[in-house]
N, C-alpha and C positions, 0 to 999 in steps of 0.2 A: 846173338840179335841185331836184324837190319836195322838203322837208323829210321825212324821217319819224316817224310821230307825236311818238315820243320828244323828237323836235326841235323841237316847234310852240308849246311854253307853257316862257316864262324862270318859274324859280323865285323867290320872295321873295327881295331881297337880302341879307337878315339871316340866312336860315338859311344861303345859298349863302356868305356871307364866314365865318360862324362853323364850315362845314363845311370848308372851305380851311385856316384856321386849326387846325383838329383833325387835318387828314390833311397836315400840314406837312410831310411828306418827299416827297409826291408829287402838291403840290398848287404846280408850277413851270412853268418856260418848256418844258420836255418834253411837248408838249401833241400828243397825245392821252392820256390815259388810259383805260385797259382798252382799247384801240381794236377788239379782236377782238368786243367788245360794241357799242362805243361807237360804230364805224365800219361794221358789219357789212353795215347795209343798202345801205350805197354801194360796196358791191366790187364791180369790174367783172370777169367772166368772162375767162377767159383769149384767148377765140374774138373778142370784142369790144375786146381792150385797144387793139390797133393803131387803129383806127378812133377811140378816146375819144383817144386820143393827139394823132393827126393832128389834130382838133380844136379841141383843149385849147391847140395850139402854134399854131395858123395867125392870123396875125394879130399873135405878138407880134413884134416889133421888137428890145427890147432886154431884154438878162439875163446873167445870171452863170451860173458853170460851176463845178464841185464834182467832184474827180477824187478815188474814195477808193480808198487802195492799204492794204490790210487786213493785212499783215506787221509781226509783232512778235517780238522774242527771247521774250517771257514775257506774258502774259498777267495784267495788273495785276488786283489783286481788286477794286478799283471800277468798271473797265471797263462801264459799259452798251454800248459799242459794237460792231462786227463786227468780230470779229478773228479770223484763220484760227488751227486749232491747230498745233505743232511738225512734226507729219507735213508741215504742208502751206507749209512755208519754203521749200522749194528749189522750189516752181513759180513763183520769181518772174517771171522771162523769159517762161513761156508766160502768166500773168494779164498782165501788160504787152503782150502780144500781142491778148490777147483785151480791153482796155482799148481801143486802138487800135481795132481793128475794131467793138466796139461806138460809136464815135464815127462812123463812116462810118455805122452804121446809122440814127443818126440826120441826119446828113445831107441826107437829101430831107425829113425832117421838123423840124429847127432851123437855122433861120436869124437874123442881124442882127446889132447891136451886142455887144460883150461888155465888160462893165463891169467885171468884177472875175472872178479865178480862185483856188482855193482846192485846194493838192493838201495832203489830209487822209489819217488812218487811225484806227487802226492807227498803223506810222509808217513815212513815204515814204521817209525818208533812208536805211529801211532795204534799200532796192535800189539797185543801180547807178548812178550817176548820169548815166551816157550815156542812160539810160532815162526820166530826167525829163527831160533835154535832148529826147529825143525827142519826147514828150509835148507837151510845151511847143511846141515846132515845128509840129507836128500841129493843133493847136489855134490855134494863130495862121495857119494856112494854111483855119481853116473861117470862122473868124469876123472881121466888122471890129471892130477895138479902137477905144473910146472915148477920143477926145482930150482933154487936161487941161482942165479946166473947173474955175477959181479960185473959181466960186459953190457948191462941192459942199462937204461935209466934211473930201473928201481932195481936195485940189487935184492932186493928180498922174493925175486922172482914170483909166484904166486902171491894174488893178496886180495882181500874181501873191503870193499867200502861200504858206510853206509849214512844214510840222510835222518837229520835230527832238527826239531826245532829249539829256541832258547825255550820255549815256556816247557815245552816235556822233558827236556835234558834238566832241565832248572828243579823239575816236582820227581824224579822216580831215579835215582840214582843205582837201584836196584837194576834197574832195566838195564842202563849204560853197564854195570858189571857181567849181565846174562851177555851181552853179545862180545865183551872182550874174552869170557869164558869158550863161547863159539868158535874164536877165533877170527872175530873180524878188528883188523887194527890201527885202519882210519877211520875216521867219523869226520864229517859234512855237515857245518850249520850255519843255517842261513840267516844272518841279522839284517843285510838288506841295506836300510837306512835307518836312522835316528831319530830324523825331524817329525815331530810329533804332528802335526797339521797334513804331511805328506803321508804317516801312518796311518792313518785316519783313511785317507784317499785310497789308501792301498787294501784296506780291510783287514790290516795286519795290527791295530794296535796293542793288542796282546802280547805281542812279540816284542813288545819295547825294553829300555837299555835296563829296568829291573829287573829283567831274568838273567841278563847275558852273565854277570859275573858268576850267580850262582850256578849257572848251569856251564861255565869252562871248569868250576870247581868240581863239578861231579863228574866230567868227562876225565878232567885229570887224574880222579881219585878211583875210577874205572880201571883207569890201567893206561889210557890214551897215549900214545908219544905222538898219535898223525892229528893233529886237527885243522880242520881247514874253514875258515870262516867266509862266507858268500855276501858280497856288498853289491850294491845295483845302481847304476846312475843311468842320466840318459829321460827323466822323466820331466814330462812339463814343466811342472813346480817344484824344481829343484833347481837351487841356487847354488851357485860354488862355493859360498861359508859353507853352507848345510852339506854337500859333498865332503867339505876338508873337515869339517866337527865327524862326520859317519868315516872317513878313512881313519884318521886319529883314534877314535873309541875301538876299530876294530884293530889296530895296531898295537893300543894299550891290552886287549885282552891276552895278548902273546900267542897266534896260535903258531903253527910253522906254516902256515900257507894262507895266503890271502885271495880271494878267487874275484875277479871284479866280472861282474855282465852286464853290458849295454843293454836298456829296456828294449825289445823287440817288437813290443806292439801285436804282430799277428795273432790273432783267434783271440785275443785279450778281451776283457771287458771295458779296456779303455782305448781300445785301438783308434777311437774317434779324437782322442787327443796327439794321433803322430805327426800330424801336419803343423804342430805349434812347437815340434822341437827345432830349435837351431843346430845346425850342423857346425856352426861354429861355438857353440855354446860346449857341446859335446864333446870337442877338441880340448877344449879348455878343460872339462872336468877330467878327461884320460891323461892331460900333461901332468895333471897336480897331482894324480895316482901315480903315475910314474916318478914324479919327483919324491913326494912323504915314501913311497914304500921304498925307493932306494938310500933316501934318507935312515931309514930303519933299521936296515939289512935285509929289505925282500928284493929279489933280482927276476929280471925277465928279460928274454930278449925282444927287440920290435915287435908289436903286433902280438904279445903273447897274452894269453888274460891271466893266467894262476902267475902269482910270485910266492916266492919261496925265500927263505932264509937257512934252508940246508942244502946242501950239493945235489940235489936232486929234480925230477921235473916237479913235483909238487902236486899232479894228479893222480887218479887212484889208479892199479894195475889196469883196470880196465880202459879206462881213456887213454891212458899213455900209450898202449898198445893199437888203437883205433884210430889213434891222432897220427901216430908218426909210420905206422906200417898198412894201415888200413885193413887191419886185423878183423877177418869175418866176425860176428857176433851174433850168437843169440839173443831173442829178447821172449821173454813169458810176460802174460799177464795182460791186463787192459787196454794200456798203453802202450805197451812196448813196439817197439823196432827191430828189426831184423836184417841183418845187413851181411850179404856172402860177395863171392866173386861176379855174379850178375844179376840178383834180386835185392829188391830191399821190400818189405812186409811192414803192416802196421796189425796190431790186434784188434781182433771183432770187439766192436763198441766203442774202438777210440774216438771217432770222431763224434757220435752223440753223448759221451761222456757218461753211458749206464751199463750197467753189470749186466741184464737180463741176455742180449746177445751175445756175450760171452760166457753166460752160464749154459746157455742152450746149447753153444757151440761144443765145449769141452763135456756137456752132457751125453749128447750126442758121439762122441767118440771121435771128432771131426779136427783138425788145426783150428784154431779160433783166430781166422786173418778175413779181416773186415777186407783189406786190400791188399794184394800183391802185383808188383810190378816185376815184369822181367826186362831189362834195360841196357841197351847197347852200349857202348862204351865209353861214347861222349859224355851219357849220363853219369854213370860210375866214376868216372874221372872227376867231371864236377863236383860229384858227391866226397871225392877222397880229398881234392883238393880244398872243398869248406869244410870239413871236419879238420885238416890239418892246416889250416890259418886260425885255428885254437891255441896252436904253439909261435904262430907265425911265419912259418917254413913249408916247404916239401920238402922230404927227404929222398933223393933221385933214387937212390940206389932200392927204398920200398915202392916206388912208383914205378919203377923197371919191373922189379919181379911183381909186381901184381897185373901190370898191362899189358907186357912186354915190349914197352916204348918206352923211349926216355922222354922224359918231360918238355926237351926241348922239340923232340921231333911231334911230341901230341899237340905243341902252341908252339909253332914257329913264332909266330905276327905278335904275339900276345908277349912271350920272355924277351922279344928284341925291342917290345914297347916298354917294360918295366925296366927294363935293363939301362936302356937310352935315355931315361925317364930319372934313374935313380931311385925308383921305388924298391926294384929289390935286389938285391946282391948273389951273386954267385961264391961258394967258398971250396966246389968240387966236391962237398958231402950235399949241401942241400942250398936251394934255393929260397933266400930266405928275406923277409921286408926290412926296408930300412927304418931308419926314426919317419922319412918325408914318406916312404911307403905305407906305415903305423897309421901317419894322420889321414893319409887317404883310402883308409881300407877299405871301403866301401866299392869306392872305383876300381880298387886292384881286385878285388875277389871275383867281381863280376867279368872280368876280364877269362874267368877258368871256368865261367856254369856254360852250358850244353847251348846251341845256337837258338832254341827256343825258349828258354829263359831267359836269354840276352834280347830277343825280340819282344818280349813281354815289357821290361824294364823299358826299353828304348821307347817305346810306342805309349808307355803310359806317361802321363802327365800327374804328378803329385799331388800340384793345387786344384785338380778338378777329381779324381779318382778317389772314390771311396770306396773300393772293391772288397775289402778283408772281409764285411759281413756278406758280399755277395758270393765270395769265393769260398765261405764256412756253407751257404747254403748249397753251392753247388756241388761240394764235396759228399755233402750228404743226398745228395739225390742221386750220383755217383756209388755209393757206398752200397747205397738202398735195391743197385739194380741184379 
């Protein structure tokens, strides 16, 4: 794919770095930014989608899989993901039927060896456990499963991870046992924060601390030995002391892994609060996290957001292969994203967050794609690096294997910039963030964005621009074309 004019000339690293710092609440791993503008030249017309998808998946033998289950009892105010409304909660059975039908639509297109399978949401544990078991069985009937490989960061080879909430895990031990019996070995539970007034703002009061201990007890009783707990920082009304209390609480629950998510605001109900978040306050919260987790035996290299007390990455097999290698992944379901070597796509209905478009496409035997983008290398490289920054480093061999060029040749000025300023260090295997680089995460990551996205950041004034809602309206318009 030939890049559009806006993606042919990179901007000066000094300008981009400053713009990333200035727009710190949107310059992060959620790439791209303003995709309705920056990716519009690469959008594939619906009539051409299937041919492009078939071409993109041709020759791919190693992949991961993500199944999106969009149901939640309530929508948390911080949620940027595709979650359907209350009126659609009764359609879980019909949705799971369509999810299986979508897999059948991909059967003649996508095949090979599956290295990881994540079941996410929404809240996948909202649906009946028998449907999760049936989904796993169907997936296992479609793909070869990767054998154990002790040389990898996850010695277990192929694995499945699922998400839950404290409320659901505390209420239904039998459901958790069914997951474990189905072969799911890793479970992730979001506690996010424990500050009562912030929980109310976030529309999450029903998942407060009174649920957490019982939830962990049930998870352990069901046989899970790999538990991740998610916590969140960077909210407008979150004090350093309240964050300290959340971290201490998460540590006390004794999970194998703790993942830190900085609030990203894009496409959320509280996006208007973004400009109230001060960068120095966020940095203080990040520094406190590293200190407290390190003292408790959880480790992570600079910039990595999952801390593990075991000698492994701590993330699911699906995410680990995505982050380190940029492994292609197929996403099925309403809000799913798929990623190949040349394309990125989003499921039908994901922008509007409603089921009917997805149902109509599957029922018509059409790949349920709302948006499909056939992207030039500069955009695919940017996506690769944005995801790699979950671990705070770029794997040199994986980058070269995927793009046929070294990261130094792809980003010569940017690599020179980060090395000269002590923001990243080269150990021969990876180009990784230093402690100083992690502190300036938002500026460093912007250096690897495609030129059109960099220009958007450089020209954007965070003090004046309240463009997240505008961009969502533009995206809805593009999706309807």
